[in-house]
N, C-alpha and C positions, 0 to 999 in steps of 0.2 A: 342693544348697542347700535348707534346708527352706524351705516357703513360710509366708510372716506370713499366717495367717488370721484373718478378722475374728472378734470375740465370736458372733455371730450365726451365722457359717460353722462356727464350733468347735462350737456346738450342733448344728448340723444333722450335723457328722459325729461326735459324740460319743453322743447321745441314743439310749435303747433301749427296748425292752420298752412301746413303745407303739403308737397309731398317729401318724404326723406328715404333716401339711400343709406342705409349704415354697412358699410363694409366693415365687418368684425372678423379681426386676424383670430387666429385659432388660439384659443386658452386667453380673450380677451375678455369673457363674463357676458357673453351677448344676452344669455338667457337672464339672469340675473337683471341687466338692465331693461329688456325688456318687460319683464314681471312689475319692476320698478316703476315703469314710463305707465303701464295700466293701473296698478295702485294709486298713484299719484293723481291720474284723470280722475277714476270714481271717486276718490275721497273727498278730494278737493272740495270745500264747500263754496267755492267762487265759481265751479264748474258744474252745468247742469248737465252732467254727463253721468248717465248709469251702466252699470256693466252690460246689462243686454242690448244696448246700443253699441257694440265693439264687436266687431268681428276678427277673431284671432285665429288665424290658418298656422299649425303647427305640421310636422312632416309625418310625425308618428301617433298613434292613440296614447301612449303612454308617455310621449311630450305634453300632449294635452292634459291627460290628468296630474301630471306632474304641476303644470301651471295652474291649473284649475285650484289645485291643494293651495298652492303657495299665495296663491290671491287671498284665497277664505281665511287661511291663518293669518294673513296681514290685516285685512277687516276685522276679523275676529281681535286681534290685538288693538286695535285702535276702539274698538266697542268696549272691550275693560275698561279702557280708559275714561271714556266717554260714552256709558251706556244709555244715557236719553238721546244720542244723536240718532236723530228718524232716517236722516239718510244713510248712515252706515247700517243702520236695521234693514232698511229698503235694499242695498246693495248684497246682504247677507242672503236675503229672501231670494232676490234675480239671480244670483250667481248659477243655481241649479240650471237655469234653463240659459244662461248665455252661451252664444256662439263660439267657445273656446274648445276647437275642434279640428280633425282633419279637412283638407278639402274634399275627400268625396263624403264625409257625414254632414257637411255644408250643405253640400249640392244634393244630398239625398233630403236632407232637411227643405230644402226649397220644392223638389218634385214634391213631396207628401203633402206640402202645404198648399201647390198648386197643382195637383194632377189633372186638372180638368185642362190647364194650358198645355199639357204634355202628351194628350192623346193616349192616357195610359190607365188601365185599371186599378184604383187605388190597393187593390190586396194585393199585389206585387209583392215580389220576395227575389232578395238577391242570391244570385246562383252559385252552386258551388263549383270549383275549379274544375273539379275531376268532369262534373255534369257539363257544363261549356263544352269540354274537348270532345266529350259524346256526341252534343248537338253540331260543333263543328264538322266532325267526321261524318255524320249522319247527311246535312245540309251540302256538303263540299263530294260527299258520294251522289247525290242526286244530281247535282250541276253538270259534274263531270260526264256523268250518263246519258242525261241531255243532250251535252255536247258532241258526244260520240254517235248519237242515235241523227243528230240534224244534219250529219253527211257534210260539214264545211271545210272545204278544203283549206281556208286558213290556220283553222284550227287545230287540224291533223298536222299541218307544217309547223304549227308552233309546238305540239307534242313531240315530232320528230326531230325539231331543233333542240329542246332542252328537256327531253326526256331521258330517264337513265335506265336501260334494261327493259323488261316487259311491265314494270310496275310504274304507276303515276304518281309514285310517293313525290319524286323531285318535282313534278308540274304542281302538285296540291302546296308542296313546302313554297314554294315561288306564289303563290296565290295567297297562303297565309302572310307571307313577309311582307308582300305590299299592303295586305291588308291592315296587318296591325302596324305598320308605319303612319298608313293615313288615318288613324284614329286619333293621334295625338295631336291632330290640327282641328280647329274651330270646326271646321266644314270639310269633313273628309272628301265628300264626292267632290268638291269645288277643286280641290289638291290634285285628286287623280285626274281629274278634266284637266288641269293644267298639266300635269305629267305627259297627257296625250297630246297637247298643243304643242308642247314645246319640239315636237317631231315634224311638225307641219313645216317643213324644209323642201322647198323646192328649187334650191340652187346654190353654187357653193359660196356665193355673197350671203344667204342666210344662214349657212353653215358658220361662216365665219363669226356672223353675229349669234350665234346660240350662246346661251349663257354660260354653259357647260364649257363652251370652246373658249370662248372668252376667259373663263377662269383658267385655264390651262395656259392662257395667252401670259397673263398676269403672273402666274406660278413661273412660267421660263424668265419672265423679263426680272422677277425679284431676285433669281438665282446669278443672270448675266450682271446685275447691278452690283451683288454682293462681289465679283470677280473684278467689278471694273473700279470697286474701292480696294482691293486686294493689290490688282496691277499697279495702284497709283504710289501705292508701299513698296511696291517690288521695283517700279521705275526709281525712286527715291534711293532704295540701297544699293542700285548697279552707280549710282553716282555717288555713294558715299564713300569716304576713304576706307581701303580694305574692300570695297564692294564687287562685285562680278561684273565689272564694267564691260567685258567682251559680249555678256548678255542683253547689253541696251538694246541693239538693232531686234532683236527677236521679241523683246517684251514690247517692244515700240510697234512692230508690226501686231501683235496681238492686241494691244491696246487699241489699236485703229480697227480692228475687227470687232471688238466689244463694243466701240462707239457707233459701229455701223450697225450692229444687232439691235442696240437698243433705240434705233430710229422707225424701227419697224411698228406698225401702225395694227397688223391684224396676225391672227394665227399665219394664216398661208403666206405673206410676207415673212416673218419671223420664221418658217422652215426653211423658206429658200435660203434666207441668209445664211442659217447656221449650217445646213446641209452643203454650204460652199466652203464653209470656212477650211483653211489650210493652215498648216504650221511650219515656221522656217525650223530648220535644223538648228538646232544648240549649235554655239560656236564651240569648237574643240580646243581654242587658245587656251592657255593657263589663265592669262591675265597676270598683271604684275603686283605682287605683294596682296593678292586675295584671301581675305578671310574665308578661311573652309565653313565655318558655320554661317556665314552669310550666302556662301556660294551655294551649299546644302538648302538653304531656307528659300532661296528663289527657285532654284530645281523643283523643291518639292511643290509648291505652288502652282510652278506651273503646269507639272506633272497632274497636278489635281485637276485643272482646268482642262487640260488636254482629254482627260478621262471623263469629266463632265460634259463636255461638246461630242465626245464619242456616243456615251449614254444616250442624249438627247437625238443624234443622228439615227441610232438603232431601235429606241423604244418609242419614241414619240413623233419624230417627224421621217420616218421609216418610210412611209406613203406619200404620193401626192395628194394634193388636195382634191383632184378628181377621183382618185381612188376612194379618200375619204368619203366623199359625199356618195359615192356607189355603194360603199358598207352601208351606210347611216337609211338609205332608199330601201336596201335587203332588209333591214331589220326595223322598219315602220311596220310592216305587218304583225309581226310577233309581238310588238309594243302593245299596238294597239288589241291585239287579243289579249295580254295578260292585263291590260287597264280593264276591259270590258268583264275580263272573268273576275277580278278585284272586286268590282260595282256590281257585278252579280251578287257575288259571296256576301258582301255588304247588305244588300237589299234583302237578301233571302234569311240570313241572320236574323236580321231585324224583324222581319216576319214570322219567324220561329220562334223567337226571345217574346214575341207578343202572344205569339199564342200559348205559348205556356206560361205565361205571366210572370216569366223572371226578366233580371236585369244583371248586368256585370257592374263592376266598380266605373269602368269607362263610359259605361250607360248614364250613370249617375252626373256624369259631369255632361254629357251631351243633351242630356233632357233640360238640367237646369239651363246650360245656354240656350236652346230653342225657348225656354220660357221667358230669359230675359231679355234676347235678342234675336232679330232675325237678318239676313244678308239678302239683300234684293236689288240685284242690277250693281252690284257693286258698292251699294250704298247698306250701313246699318241702320236698322230702325229697330229702337230700343222700347220695350214693351212697359204697361204700365206696370207691373210687377216692378221690373227692373228701375222705373221711377220711383215708387211707393220703396223699395229698400234703400234706395239712393238717399231719398229723403229724410227714413228713419236711422240708418247707420251713422254714427257720430266719426269714425275711423274704421280703417281696414287695417291690420296690422298683419304680415307676413312674413313668418319665421320659413330659415333656411330657402329663403328667394332664390337662391341662385341653381336651385333644384327645379324650379316652375317649369311648364311648359306652354306654349300658345294657346292651347284652350283653357287652361287654368288660369293664364293672365287675361284672356277676353271675359272670362267670369268675373272675375272680381273687378276688372276695370268698368264693369258693365255697373255696378251697384255704388259706385265711387261718386261723390260730387263734384269730382274735379273734372269728370266728365261731362259735364254741362257747363262749367265756368271754371277756370284755371285758377281764379281769386279763392276756391272753394277747396282746393287739393288737399284729401285725406288718406292719400296710401301711406302707410308706414312699413316698410321692406326692410331686412336685415338679414344678413348672410354674408358668406366669404367665397367669391369666384374661384378663389385657388383651392377651395375644397369641394368643387362641382364633380362629382366621380359617377352621375348616373345618368351617364349618355345612352348606355345600353338601354334604359327606361324612357329614352326620348326627353330626357330632360334639355333644357336650353340655356345653357350658360351665357348664352349672346344676348339673351334678356338683358340679364345684370351687368355685362359689359357695357352694353348700347346706353344704358342710365347712366352707369359710371363715369362713361366717356362725354356724355349730355349734362348731367347734374355739376352744379357749381357749389364749391366750400363756400362761399359768400353767402349771406343772408338773402335768401331768394324762394320763389314757390318750388322750386325743386332743387332740393339741397342735398348734397351727399355728406355724411360724416367718418371719418377713419379713427376706428378703434384699434391702433396699434399695438398696444401695450397686452403682452402676455403673462398670465399670472398661473401658471404652470409650471414652466421649465427654468431651469438653470441656463445662466448666462451662456456659458459654453455652449450647448446645445442651441441654443437660438442662434447664437451667431455661425455656427457651421452650416445651420440651415439657410441661413441668410447669404454665406459666401456659395452655396450652390446653386441658389435661386436667381442670385443679384447676375448670373451667366448663362441660365439657362431658361426663363421665363420671360420673354419677350413679348411686347406689343406687336412685332411682326412675326411671333411664334407661339400663337396661342391666346392673343388678344389682352393679353394683362401687362402690363411693365411694371417689373418687380424691383423696385428703385427704394429710395429714402422715407417715400411717402407711403410706403405698403409694408416694410420690412417688421419682423418683428422685434419689440423692443421688450426689455426685461420687466416685468411688474412686481414681481415676487422676490423678495429679500430673503434668504435661507438662512437660515441659524447660523452663524459662526460655528464650526466645528472645533474642538480640542487641539492641540498642536498635534497631538498623536494621532489624530484621525484624518489630516490635511490632505495625506496621500491617497486614501481611501474614499475619498469625496469626490464625485462628479468627475472630471478627468476627460481627457482627450476623445472627440469624437472617433471612433475605430472605423478603417478600413479593412478588412482582412479578403486577401485573393487567394484562393487555393489553386494553385498550380497542378492538375490533375495529369499531366504529363511527367512519367516517370524519369529520374534522370538516367543519361546514357549510360554512366559508369557505375549505376545501382546494381547488385547482384541480387538476380529475383530469386529470393528463397524463399519469402513468405508468400502463399496462396492470394493473401488479400491485396499484394502489391502485383503480383504474376498476371490476375484478372484486368489487370488495368493496359497491358499491352494489346491482349489479341481480344478485342472484343467488336460486336456491329455498334452501329450508333445508336439503337435505342439501348439497348446493354449498357453502354459509355453513360448514357444520359444518368440511368438509375446508379450508377457507379458513381458519377459526379454528385449525384445529390447524396447519396450515403455518406461520401465524404464531406461534405457539406456539413451535415448533420453529426459528424463524427466531432469537427472542430467546433461546431456549437458547443457538442456538449461539455469537450474540454473547457471551452471558455466560460460555461456556465459553473464548473467547477472550482475554475479560479476563483470566479465573482463571489460566490459562497462559502469559499474559505475562512474559517473563522479567525485565522492569525494574519492573513492578506488580502483578503477579499472585499470587496465593495460593501461600503457602509451609505445607508439611504434615510434621507430624515422621514419619521412618524410622527405626523402631527397629532397622533392621539395619544402620543407619550410625551410631545415637544423635546424629542431627542433623536440621536442617529442610532440605528442597531445594525445589526448585519443583515446583509442582504439576506433574504429566503428566496425558494423558487418561486412561490407567488407573486416575487415583484417582477418578476421575468416575464417577458410575453415573446413570442417569435411570430414576425408576422411573414406572410408570402403574399406573394399576388394572388394564389389562387390555393387551395387548400387539396384540390384533388390531385391526387399523384404526389404530392408533397406531405400532407398531412402524416398521412400512416407511417411513411418512410421515417418523417423527422421522430414520430411517437416510440416506433419501434428501436430505432437507435438509442433514443434517450432511456429507454427503459432500460434497453439492455447494458448502459452504461449505470445503470442503478438510478437515474434520474427519474422522479415520476411526472408524466406529461402527460397531457389529454390535449383531444382536438374535439369539437363538437362540428363533424363535417358536414352535416345539414344534408347527408347524401348517405346511398348505401343500403337504406332501409331494406328496399325490394333486392336485394343481391343477398340478404343475412339467409343463412340456412334454413332457420326455423320458418322464415314467411316464404322462402321460395317452393319449400316444400310442401305447407300449407296450401298455396296457391294451385301446384301441381294438384293437388287431390281435390279441389274444387274443380279443377277444370274435367278432371275424370269424372267427377259427379255429373258434371254438366253433361260431357260428353265422353265416354269410355272410349270410343274409337280413335286414341290419340296415344301414339306408341310411345312418345318420349317421356309426357308426364305419366303416363302409367307405369313405365317403367322405373321412373323414381320412386314413386308411392310403392310399389311392390318392393323395391328393395330397401325401402325404409322402415321405418319404426311402426305404420300404419299396417304393412304386408308382412315384413319380417322373412319375406324370402331371402335367399341367399343366391350368390350371381351361378352357382354352380346349378341350384333349383331352378332358377329363370332359364337358365340354357336347355335345362332337361323338359321344361316346357315348350320352348320355342322351335327345338328340333324335330317335334313330332309334326309341326306345320310352319314351315318358314313362308309360304306364299299368303299367307292371311295377316290381317293387322293382329296385333300382340293380345288385344281382347279376346280375340276369336280364339286363340291359341289356349288363353286359359280356360275361358268357359268349355272348350271342346278338350280338354287333357285327357289322355285315354290310358295314361302311365299307370304303373302299379306302386308307385311310392305314397304309401300311407300317409306321410309327414307332410307331401307336397298335396296329395287330396286334401287332407284336412285344411291345411292353409287357404287353401283356394277357396272353399266351403267358406271358412268364417269369413274372407276378404269378401267375397261376393253377397254373402249376406249382409254384412255391415254397408258393400256400396249400395245395396239394393235398399236397404233402410234409410239411408241419407239421400239419394235419389227419388225415394218418394215424398218425404218430409220437405226438400228443399220446394215443392209443388207450391206449400200452403205455409212454409215458415219465411219469416223475414230472415236476411242475410246473417245479421249481427246473432241470430240466436243459433243458425244452422252452425256458423264457426264458433261459437261459446261451445254446442255440442260434440264438434270435433275436437274440441279441445280439450275440455274437462271430461267429456262420457268417456273418452278413448285412454285418459291418464296422460295424453299428451304433454298436456302444460307440466305435470310432475316430472315427466321423463326429460324435458327441455329444462327443469330445473336443478337435474342433477348434474348437466354440462358444465364445462367450465363458463365463466361468466352467464350461469344459469338464472338470475335473478334480472341481468338484461336483456337475456333472450325472451322471459316472461313477460317483462314488459313490452316487447316489442309484438308479441302475440295480443297484449292488450291493446295496443295500439290498432292493430288491425282490425279487433272488435269496431274499435270507435270510430274507424273508418268506414267501417261497414252501416254504422249507423248514420253516418253524414250522408253515404251513399242513400241510405233510404230516405231522407229528406227531401232527395230532387225529385226531378219528374220522372225519371225512370227505375223499373223495376225487375226484378229477377236475376238470377244467377248469373244467366249469358250475359247479361249488360251490366253485373258487375264487373265481371271479369273482364269486359271491355273498356269500363270504368279504371280499373287498374292498370291495364296497358298502355291506356292513355298516359297516366300520369306518369308510365317508366319513361314512356316515349318523348313528354316534352319536360322531362327530368325535373317534374313534380314531385319532388321526393323529400320526404317529410325527416330522414336523418335516423339512426337508431336511437331506440330511446335512450334517454341517459340517467343515469343515478347521483351525480355529482352535484354537490355543494358549491355555491360560488366562492367559498372562502378555503379551500381546501389549499393546501401546502404544496403545491406544483406546479410545474409549467405547463403555459397556455399555447396552442397553436391557434392562430387565428385568422383569416383574410384580412385583408386591408379595408375593404369595405365593411367589415365586420367591426373591425376596431374604430369606426370614426364616431367621433362623440366621447371616446372613451380615452384614459390615461394611464400611464405605466412609469413605474420608476426606471426601470430598465428597458430599453427595446432593441430587440435582435431583429433586423430586418434581414431575411433570407432571399436567395433567389436573386441575386442583382446582375446575375448574368442571366437570365431567361429573357430568351427574345419577346418583343413586343407580338401580341398576336394580330396580324392584319389580313386573317383569313377574309373578312369582310369586304375588306378591298379587292379581293381577287375573287369573288363568287361569282358563278354564273351571271348573275343578276344584281347589281349594285344599286342603292338606292340615298338620296341624300336630300334633305329638308329642302335645300335651295334648288339644285340643280336637278333633281328629280329623278328619273328611274332607266339605269342604262344596262345593256345586255351586248354580247357577242353576236356579230353579223355570221350565220351560218346559209350559209349555200348548198342547199341540197343535193343540186344538179351535180356541183363540184366535190361533194361532199368536204368542203373549207370550213373552217370555224376561226375566225379573227375577230379580236374587239374593236369595236368602234371608238373613232375619237371621242366621242361622248362619254362611251363607257370609260375610257382610260382617263378622261377628267374627274368624271363623278369616282371612279376608285381611287384618284390619286389625293382628292378632298378629304374622301373617307379614312384614308391611311393617315393624312395629316392631321386630322380631327379626333384620330385614335391615339397620335402621337402627345397630342394636347391634352387629351385625357391623361395619359399617362404620366406626364408632369403632374399634373393635379393629385392624381393616386400617390405617387412619389411623395409631395406635399403633407398628404395627409398622415402619411406611414411614418414620416420623419418627424410631425408635429405630435405625435403620441407621447413621446420620452420627455419624463419628468428630469432624471440627472442623467441617465448614460444612455449612448446613443451606439450602436455597433450595425454594421452594413458588412455582409459577407457575401460571397459569390465564387464561381469558379471561372478558372481561365484554361483553354487547351493548349493555347501556344503562345504562351506568356513573353519569350521575346519579342514576338512582333506585335504582340497586343500593349503591352508594356510602353515599348517604341513609340506606338502611337500616340497613346494617353503621355507621355512625356513631351512630346512636339506639341501636343495642343497647350499643355500645361505652359510651356516655355511660350507659344503664340498668343496665351490669355496675359503671360506676364509683359510681353510688349504691345499687344494691339487693345491697350486701353483696357483690359479685362473684358473684352466681350466677346461673344460668338456671333458669327453672321448666320443668316435663316440658313444657307448651304451647308454650313457646318452642323447645325441643328438637325435637319431634316434628315441625315443620314444617321443619324444614332439608332442604335437597334435595341437597347436593353438600360439599365438604371446604372450599370458601370461606366457605361458612355458618356452619361449625363454627369458623374458624380466623381470620378476618379481624376480626372486631368483638375479639377476645382482641388481635390484634395492633395494633389502632389505640386501646386503651384507653390512658388516660393514668394511672393509679390502681393501685398496687400491683403490677405485674409483676415479676416475679423475673429473667426473661430482658431482653435487647435484641434489639426489632424493627425491621425497615428497609422500610417499606411503600412500594413505589412502583407508583403510575399511569403507563401508558406507553402511546401512542397507536400506532395501525397504520401511522401515516405514519412514527413515530418508528423503529418497528423496521426497516422498510424502508429509510430512510436510513442506519441503522447498518449493517445488511447490507452497504447495497452500500459503506458506506464501511469495513469490514472486510474486505469481500471483494477489494475491487480493490488491498488494500495488497501491496507488491511483499514475495514471502517473502525472510527472510536465509538465504543458504546458507553453509555455512563452508566453505572450502576449505582443504585440507592439502596441501602441495607439488604445488600446481597451478600454471598458468602462464595469465595472464588475457591474452588475443590480442585483439586489436585487433577491435572488432565485426563490422567490413567481412569480414574473413577466415571470420568463422564465418557471421555472417547474409546475405550478398550472394549471390544466387542464381547470379549469374553465376561462371565459371571464375576461379580465383585468376590473379591478373596477376604478371608478373616480380618486381614490385615487392613484391607480397603476400610472396611465395617469398622475397623476400631480408630480411624481417623477423627482427630480431638474437634474438626469442624461438624463433624457429622454429631459430633454429643451434645451440642449445644441446646438449649432449650428450645424447641420448636414453638415460633408464635404463627399462628395462622391468619395470614396477610390481610383476609380479606374478612376479618371479623363485622364490619361494620354492614357489610352486604346479608348478611344470616337476616336483619331485622327488616329487609325488604323483600316485598311480592317479586317475583319474577314476571308477572304481567300485571300491568295497571293502566287506567283510563287516564283519559286528561282532567278530568274531573277531581280522580282522587289526587292525582298531583295537586292540580290546584287548591284541592282542600287541605291538603298537607301543607301550603304555603300561606293560605287565609284560615288558619283555624278559628278564628272568630268570627267570622261572615257568613252567614247565611244568605243564600241567594237562590233565586229561583233556577239559575243554571245548574248547580251544583247536583239537582235532581234532575234537572230537564236532560243533562248530558250524559245520564247513565243509559243504558241499552233500552230503547224504546219497547221492548217487550217485556223486559222485567216491568218498567213503569206500567204499562197499560194491565200485566197481570196483576199489581198492585191495586191498580185502580178497579180489579175486577172480584178483589175481594169481597167490599158490601155488596150482597144483591141488591138490584133494581129497585126489586117492589118492597125494601127495606129503607134504602138512601131516597126515594120518591126520585121528582123529576126537578134535576137540579143542573143549574149551569156550572159547564166546566172553567176551572178557577186554577189560578198560580201554573204548576207545571203542566197541567192537562191542558192550559189554553196555549201556553208555550207549544207544548206539542201539537196542538190543532195548526197553530199559524205554522208552523214547520211541515207539516203533510201538504198542506195547502201549497207552499212555495216550491215543495219537492214535485206538485204534480201539475202546479199551474201552467196554463198555453199561452205565451204570451202574445199569440195573436188575437187573444182578446181583451188586449192591455189599453184599446184607444179611450174607452168611456168607463165610467161608474156602473152603467147599464151591461156593458159587455163583460164586465168583471163578475157580477153578479151572476152573467148567464154561464160563464165558466164555472162558479162556484155550484152551480146547480147539475150542471153534467157533470163535475166531481162525485157529488153528491148520490147522481143517480146510478152512477158507473161504479158506486159502493167505495169508489177511491177513498171519501173521508163519510166520516158518519154525521146522522141527522146533529148530536150533538155538538160535534165540530163545525157543522155547517152555522149552527146556531151563533155561535159564538164568535165567529169571524165579522168582522165590518170590511165590507168592499170598498168603503172609501178611503181605508188604510192601504188595501190592497192597492188600489188607482194612484194613492198618493206615491207609493212605491216604485210603481212603472214609470210614474212622472219626474222619479228625482235623476239627479245627475247619475247614481249609479244605476238606476232601474233602466235608464236608456243605455249605458252602455253593456248591461247586460242583454239586452235585446239584440243589440248588435253582433253577439257572438251566440245568439241562440241558434242551436242547430249547428255549432262550427265546435268552439273549445271550451263552452260551456257545462261544466260539471255541477250536479247536485247531489247534495246527503252521500258525498263520499266517503266510503269506510277505507282506515287504514291501520297499518301496525308497522312500527318501524321502531329500533333499539336506541337507546341511549347507554353511556357508562359512567353512574356517578362516582362509581370506582375503578381503578384498572385492571381492565380484564374482566369485567363484570358487566353483561349486558342485561338490561332489563327491557321487555317490550313495551312498548306504549300503544294503545287501541284507542279509538275515536270515530267520529264521523264528523266531515266539514261539510256544512251547510252550503257552500257554493262557491266555487271558484273557476275561472276563466283565465284566458292569456290575453294580454296584449304585446306587441310585440318581442315576440319570445320571453316574456316576463309572466308572472303568477300574480292575479289579484284576487284576495282571499276574503270572503264577505260572511259574517255572522248573524244571524238575525236575534232580537232581543225583546222580550215582551214585559222586561222589569217596571214596574212602578217607582221613578225616582223622580225626587225634586226638579222643578222647570231650571230653566238656566244653565249657568256654566257649571254651578255645583252640581245637578244631577249628571250631567255631560261626561263630568270627572269621576263621579261613584261609577258609571259604567265603565270608562276606561279602567280604574283601579282593578274594578271586578274581574273583566275579562282580558287585560293585555297579556297576563301569563297563558292563558287557553290558545289566543291567539298565538303567541309565541311559539307555542307546542306546534301547532298546524303549519306555521310557516318552516319549522324545522322539518316536521313529516314531509311537507311536498318537495321541499329543497333537495331531501334527500333521497326521497323515492322520483322525482323527475329529473334531477339534475339540473332544473331551471331556478332563479332566484326570484322569489317572493317581492316586490315592489311595493305592493300596496296591503295594510290591513286594516279593513274595513267593518263597524258594527253597524248595523240598520237598526233603530230602536222604532217599533212600530207604535210604540206609547208615543213618542216624541215627532214622529214623521219626518226622521230627520238622519243622515248618515255621519258617523264618527270616525274619523280616521286616527288610528293608532300609530303611533310612531315609532 
């Protein structure tokens, strides 16, 4: 059925021959529109555009895969209606090679096809992240050592100024920081050189003209302009009836000072004027018939202005311009050394990676840029490759454009047609700058904002289109969001003016509920404020309340967080109450139903420190909850212990790891036994104490002998054994794997061990070898937070409350959203770091006078730190927008306050000001905000002009604890079906049942075994058996093929070869041959059919496949697979998340409380963006065309569904795609 597009969406789909910027609000269907635009272009018979002449850049691999699939399906649908259409047939063929991909993959394609222009060996590979950290550490160590040997005074001064303690870690971190920041720019060395040049300041006038100092001047003026406007209103109020007319002279005097300050042209002039500001004493006259509220209003804002001036005098204009200049001069030498070290590190890393023939993801982009364009003498010179690609590609489409950076922008511009002639503009950019939340990845939302302000909504060569309608959320959710952002998202505060042009408009009309359900549908947006300060008259009788009184700051923060979680638990129980709780619309049944746990998501700014607390509190309240923290893996007990044992194997002269191992499962020593060993020789290493033990305790002697024998064995084999094999032996041969499985959450712990083995395999694909380097590899991953999170065994559809970070929730939607941590302060550590960096203003650091032993921030550092702080706040605005727009039907915001009276009064004053001041915040109002509550609550409290409905609640800590007790003591309601309720005395009495008990009439009823059906089922089945049960009449290759390969080979061996003669493998045996090849195939041999043949010969020669199997394999079919879309995706994950011939066992419940184990082997799966893609190989002979394709789907859909269920249950990750690859048809087939 054709979709009804809005007028704006039609424009997006149909307009061409221009640059188009689509500003797509949250939930506006931008992906669907983008896909439709592509489909229209490549299927329109009047347009000569093929799918491979488009570049479609997406943010993630999963998005690219989904888009490719949707385009393929749309083409196939049209082809079914018009099977003779050659253009459609051509598009279906070209789709597999079309550039629908991430920017990294697109750049990699440019590099591989033009490697000779990039000065790189064509055999390069993408480095593992841990390998890069090791290489960086090695390169850094060499550079620092060289500089120490060089005996340079400026370097030593730099180390003394910014080093911490005896370690060089702080210095190294500064170099890493500058280096990583520079690489988001098209030409990193040029950016670094510009940073250095910004310090070529020889006098105070040049300091005034410095870009950072000029920014500070504009910032101060912006604040003063705000107060100029405020004072104009104060003057009017003073003259009004009931106004405080006695304040008129003071207000007039202040206004004159403000006008004078605004005349300043330079930072120096501004400082002089502000330092000379004085304030007249407020009149003590009572005035005649003065309105107290007006008087307080004038006094409040004058006090604010006085505080602002005081802060400026103390913080920004504390020093004279002469002193500022002297500080900058002191600082120049250190800045030059830092830039020099960053450049040296950049060059040495480039050389080291070239030596190892590896690249990282950032290198892909820079190599592609070098192929396309050079910067010479401030001029860009485009290459023949750029010109050729520009002529070839008809349009460049960029999804999530708000998250692009300057480097990516330059690459895509280089291949655009509009580069040479604006009449040929062909860039299509779609995104929402209000959802740009990746500043920490150096995204540049300014690129979007610049075009948004420049492009016209009128028909033009550079045109913007607004998609304002939201097809996700209820009207009240949208209007509440609009209310908040009308006030806080301004052109002068974040670069975005949130007004009628960009506000969210309702695009989805929810089905009207029954009258009885009206009160339980949607509802007001809730703002819950938990007062963590106990009331003074509260009798402190409960331990929980007593804890609130006498705690330090860290403990109080934890308690506050727990209180917040407890209130959330209470609210969740209210929401799911079947009698009075929330109802949500379920599109699958086209009706309203009671809200369930899985409908609720709790969002936090960060999960670290929050998720564990929330999960524990919710679980203790009987609410199933889960958070995939994506961290903590290396801190799990089983992994820490195993890493300690590996460290001891590498070097036993390490007391702490050895003590941990000795007192663990591996050593089995008690603390007392360890003390007995240690007391004999206290002055030597623990290992020497162990091997030198002379005591008479035979138990200790036996344990030492056993442990040392095992240690010697592993130290011997680690020399020649792969690390993953070594870990495998440690885990399985010692029984540690089974031991861990008996502990609480044993299956999860075992999965963690399996993950470590996989990481060891990844390490072995790097250029590093050996146990020592593996331990370094793990240390670097831990140090730089390259954590993997604990293994998860949870399905996506489990009925539980999920806790996610706001960043993880982007692109998702949930019926009920609870945004927690509203009072958490914004993180501004970057703004106060020892070195601050900004893309426009450069690098700033404190001036350190080593002779006087003083350290103070320079005016340049203050300016850069200020901009970093403001940019962080703008980012927080956008993060808040993302969080609020995840809600479909109900939005709840919650946080804590420590001083409710004072805080509430401030919010109430702001709300009143919004009601009076034409509903706007000034820049100076907004830049003082420190958390989400300060941005939201005043709007929720205001009484005039709100579009949505808010329900603001202030709840005490005592009330939270009372409610928690009330809800947690409620008896759960159990529903029994066909069960007998016996006298409690029979069940609960601990004494044996009496004869009277046994005569109970209910026990005399005829007993019916409730699981009779299960007696006809096996306790363990293969996937093929299950599939065969479902398709009894079908006989397929796969039913035999999916049986255990060993059994199949045994059957084949029944007929001796001398009787059977030389026969080619057929049927299931042929399928087995293809499966075996794909299990062992090395994708480094996928470049050509010749290389594929070479790989097959290597497999035969190494006896991984037999001669018969070699004879039946068609190398061209393997080569075709490698060059298919799925083949290329597999190659990108080769050595990373790719898993082949993965065995599994998992349980299903066909009857209640009856578990059947399902076993099978998955041909191949890999991960993209945290989700799993399954691939199954097939060699069936089927008819050509759609008939054969559907036959394969019908045959194997059940099988892949079981595979999907197994992986989701065992990994806890969602399976996003299930694909069959038919070698007979040379085609991938998607199972929906």
